[in-house]
N, C-alpha and C positions, 0 to 999 in steps of 0.2 A: 729393937725389933729385929728378929732374924731376917737375913737377906731375902729368902724366898717368900717369907710372909709379907715383907715390904713390896716385893715385885708383884705379888698377887694383888695387894692393896692398890698400887698404882695402876696396874692393868685394868682394874675395875672402874677407874675414874674416867676412862674414855667412853665416848658415845659412838653412834653410827657415823656421825659427821666428824671432821677433824676437830680436835679439842685443844683449846688454848690452855696454857698453864694455869691461868686464873680459874678457869672452869674446873680443871682437874683438882686444884687445891680445894675448891668448894665441895666437890663430890667426895674427896678424901675425908674432909671434915664431917660430912654427913654420914659416911660409913663408920668412922672410928672416933668421931669427936676429937679429932686432932688434925693439925696442919702438918703435912710432911715437911721434913727438913730439906734443904737444898741438896744435901748428899743423898737422901733417900730418893728424891726425884731423879737426880742425874744418874745415880747408880742403877736404879730400877729401869728407867727408860733405856739406858745403854744396854742392859741385859736383855730387855724385851725386844729391842731392835736387833741385837746380835743373834737372838734366837728366832727371828723371823715372825714375831707375833705383832709387832708394832712398826709403823713406818713414820718417819718425820717428814712433814710438808711445811717448809718455811719454819715458823715458830710454833706450829701445831702438830699434833700427833693423831694417828688414826690406826685402826686395826688393819692388819693385812688379812688376806683370805684365811690364813691359818689362825690368826688371832680372833677373827670374827666367828669362826667355827667353835673355838674354845669358849668364847663368851656365850654364844648361843647355847651350847651344851650345858654350861654352868647355870645359865638362867633357867633352862628347862628342868634341871635336876634339883633346884633349890627354890625355896619360897621366900627367903629373906636375903638381905645383903650379907649378913654374917655367914649364912650357909653357902652363898655363892663364893665368898672370900675363901672359905675352907675348901670348897670344891676346886677352885682355881689353884690354890696353893698345892693341893694334892697332885693336880695335873702337872704343875711346873716341876715338881720333884721327879717326874718321869722323863723330863726332857734332858737330853745330853747337854750338859752345861759347858759353854765355851769359856775361855778365860774371861774374867770380869772386864766388861767394857763400860764406859761411862759416856753419857751424852752431856758434855760440859755445859753448865748453865752459869752464866756470869752472875756474881752476887747481886749486882744492881738489877738484873732481869728478874731474879728470884724475888728480891725485895719489892719490886714494882708489882709483880703478880700477887704477892701476899697482901700488899696494901690495897690493890684493886678489889680483891676478894673481901677484905675486911670492910671496905667502904660499901660494897654491895650488901654485905650482911647487915651493917648498921642501917642502911637505907631501907632494906626489906623489913627489918625488925620494927623500925619506926612506922612504916606503912601499915604493918599488920597490927601493931599494938597502939598506935596513936601517941606513942611516947617519944 
């Protein structure tokens, strides 16, 4: 996946409240039916933070005022997650891009977040299907 496409994808995984990596992985899967790699997460989060769209709070992430404005605008201009993704990617292309920055995520932290998401998914599937 191209870097700005990945940045837009990860940007859309946040909510109005600080978002944990496990939640972000789940939303990413819902948007694209894929779990972001550790590199996609850390590179995108680093880029979004460096550009003032996202702030880190402990182990969670939230929109800055600038990021919340972009998200609100994308939501208003699009009716689907894919349309919002395209809208955000288009807007990110207009941002002066600083040198690539990364928000380092330890491999064990990434693995823990993915496993927590997978467990949630299995539990929810069983609950909904009775299987």
